[in-house]
C-alpha positions in Angstrom: 29.6 12.1 23.2 30.1 9.4 25.9 32.6 6.7 25.2 33.3 3.8 27.6 36.2 1.3 27.6 35.4 -2.0 25.9 35.0 -5.2 27.8 37.3 -7.1 25.5 35.0 -8.7 23.0 36.2 -11.5 20.8 37.2 -9.0 18.2 38.4 -5.6 19.4 38.0 -4.1 16.0 34.4 -5.3 15.8 33.7 -4.0 19.3 35.0 -0.6 18.5 32.9 -0.6 15.2 29.7 -1.5 17.2 30.3 1.2 19.9 31.1 3.9 17.4 28.1 2.9 15.2 25.8 3.3 18.3 27.3 6.7 19.1 26.8 7.8 15.5 23.2 6.6 15.4 22.5 8.3 18.8 24.2 11.6 18.0 21.7 14.4 17.2 23.6 17.7 17.6 26.1 19.3 15.2 29.0 18.8 17.7 28.5 15.1 17.5 29.2 15.1 13.7 33.0 14.8 14.4 34.6 12.0 16.4 37.4 12.6 18.9 40.9 12.3 17.6 42.3 8.8 17.0 44.6 9.0 20.1 41.7 10.2 22.3 39.4 7.5 21.0 42.0 4.8 21.7 42.4 6.1 25.3 38.7 6.3 26.0 38.0 2.8 24.5 41.0 1.2 26.1 42.5 -0.1 22.9 45.4 0.6 20.7 45.4 3.3 18.0 45.8 0.5 15.5 42.5 -1.0 16.5 40.8 2.3 16.3 42.3 3.0 12.9 41.1 -0.3 11.5 37.6 0.2 13.0 37.2 3.7 11.5 38.4 2.4 8.2 35.7 -0.3 8.2 33.1 2.3 9.1 34.3 4.6 6.3 33.9 1.7 3.8 30.4 1.2 5.1 29.6 4.9 4.6 29.3 6.0 8.2 32.6 7.9 8.5 34.8 10.1 6.3 38.4 10.1 7.5 39.9 13.4 6.6 43.6 13.2 7.1 45.0 16.2 8.9 41.4 17.3 9.9 39.7 14.5 11.7 37.0 11.8 11.5 33.7 13.1 10.2 30.4 11.4 10.7 28.5 11.1 7.3 25.3 9.4 6.1 26.5 7.4 3.1 25.4 3.9 4.1 24.3 3.4 0.6 27.7 3.9 -0.9 29.1 0.4 -1.0 26.2 -0.9 -3.2 26.0 2.2 -5.3 29.7 1.9 -6.1 29.3 -1.8 -7.1 26.4 -1.6 -9.5 28.3 -0.4 -12.6 30.8 -3.2 -12.0 28.3 -5.9 -11.4 25.9 -4.8 -14.2 28.0 -3.0 -16.8 25.2 -2.7 -19.4 23.2 0.5 -18.7 19.9 -0.8 -20.1 20.2 -4.0 -18.0 20.9 -1.9 -14.9 17.8 0.2 -15.6 15.7 -2.9 -16.1 16.8 -4.5 -12.9 16.4 -1.2 -11.1 12.7 -1.0 -12.0 12.2 -4.7 -11.1 13.7 -4.0 -7.7 11.6 -0.9 -7.2 8.5 -2.8 -8.2 9.3 -5.4 -5.5 9.8 -2.8 -2.8 8.1 0.6 -3.3 4.4 -0.5 -3.6 4.7 -2.1 -0.2 6.5 0.9 1.1 3.6 3.1 0.0 1.1 0.8 1.6 3.0 1.0 4.9 3.3 4.8 4.5 -0.5 5.0 4.3 -0.8 3.1 7.6 2.1 4.7 9.5 2.9 8.2 8.1 2.8 11.0 10.6 1.3 14.4 9.7 4.8 15.8 9.6 5.8 13.2 7.0 2.6 13.8 5.0 3.4 17.5 5.0 6.9 16.7 3.8 5.5 14.8 0.9 3.1 17.6 0.1 6.0 20.1 0.1 8.1 17.9 -2.2 5.1 17.4 -4.5 4.8 21.2 -4.8 8.5 21.5 -5.6 8.0 18.9 -8.4 5.1 20.9 -9.8 7.0 24.1 -9.6 10.3 22.7 -10.8 11.8 25.1 -13.4 13.8 22.5 -15.2 14.4 18.8 -15.5 17.3 18.8 -13.0 15.1 20.3 -10.3 12.2 17.9 -11.3 14.4 14.9 -11.0 15.7 16.0 -7.6 12.1 16.4 -6.4 11.0 13.1 -7.9 13.7 11.2 -6.1 13.0 13.1 -2.8 9.3 12.2 -3.0 10.1 8.5 -3.2 12.6 8.7 -0.4 9.9 10.5 1.7 7.5 7.7 1.1 10.1 5.2 2.2 10.8 7.3 5.3 7.0 7.4 6.1 6.8 3.6 5.8 8.8 3.3 9.0 11.1 0.7 7.4 14.7 2.0 7.4 15.8 -0.8 5.1 13.5 0.5 2.4 15.2 3.9 2.6 18.7 2.4 2.6 17.9 0.4 -0.5 16.6 3.4 -2.3 19.6 5.4 -1.3 21.8 2.6 -2.6 20.0 3.0 -6.0 20.2 6.8 -6.0 22.7 7.3 -8.8 21.1 4.8 -11.2 17.8 6.3 -10.1 19.0 9.6 -11.6 19.9 7.8 -14.9 16.4 6.3 -15.0 14.7 9.6 -14.6 16.8 11.2 -17.3 15.1 8.6 -19.6 11.7 9.5 -18.3 11.4 13.1 -17.0 14.3 14.1 -19.2 12.6 12.7 -22.3 8.8 13.2 -21.8 8.7 15.8 -19.0 7.4 15.8 -15.5 3.6 15.7 -16.1 3.3 12.0 -15.7 5.3 12.0 -12.5 3.2 14.8 -11.1 0.0 12.9 -11.8 1.2 9.6 -10.4 2.7 11.2 -7.3 -0.5 13.0 -6.7 -2.4 9.7 -6.7 0.1 8.1 -4.4 0.0 11.0 -2.0 -3.8 11.2 -2.0 -4.1 7.5 -1.1 -1.5 8.0 1.7 -3.5 11.0 3.0 -6.7 8.9 3.0 -4.8 6.1 4.8 -5.8 3.7 2.0 -3.0 1.2 1.9 -4.4 -0.8 -0.9 -4.8 2.3 -3.2 -1.3 3.5 -2.3 0.2 0.2 -3.1 -1.6 0.1 -6.5 -0.8 3.7 -7.3 2.9 3.1 -6.7 2.8 -0.1 -8.8 1.2 1.7 -11.7 3.7 4.5 -11.4 6.8 2.2 -11.5 5.4 0.2 -14.4 4.7 3.4 -16.3 8.3 4.4 -15.7 9.4 1.1 -17.2 7.2 1.7 -20.3 8.7 5.2 -20.6 12.2 3.8 -20.5 11.1 1.1 -23.1 12.0 -1.8 -20.7 10.5 -4.9 -22.4 10.4 -7.2 -19.3 8.3 -4.8 -17.3 6.0 -4.2 -20.3 5.5 -7.9 -20.5 4.7 -8.1 -16.7 2.3 -5.2 -17.0 0.4 -7.0 -19.8 -0.3 -10.1 -17.7 
């Protein structure tokens, strides 16, 4: 992990945040999953420990670091956490949260599926196939829900748009709640059928079909959760 002294930007804290964020994004080996100690970081960056402490706290709030007092500073992948933590406060009514979740997914995931059909690598397609098999073989609802979420994340990854994936990660917890009202209530059969259609379109590189299959899937999920606004949109 190479760290260079800062060139005195307008905000030292912001400068440290930017350099650490770059190091975190570039790190690929297990040894890079922990940052040097606070004192060492301060010396290498040429700033005070107070600046380093404030910068690492900011990155922790953003979900990139986990400050473990007495142990060290661990690199994590929780960029979705700030939004995830805010949803229940911003939208306290569960039914309203689920309705807005599906409206958000309807605005994002069909396009993500279309891009996946255009951009997915064979490795990514194989990942989707593997996850689809896991869904089909899931022994219980908990395993089926996990595979369902993983499939949608894999489609977002294959779209080549990191923002799509970050948004879905931000909705992960409420996504579980929505699937408890679909898979948990009616089983996994519908999800298996819809995912199969989405995957088939992606494999054929048919962006239009992938987009439509995903749209139908999300609208059906809204119907299964008895969300009136999405039913109304589906009937238009």
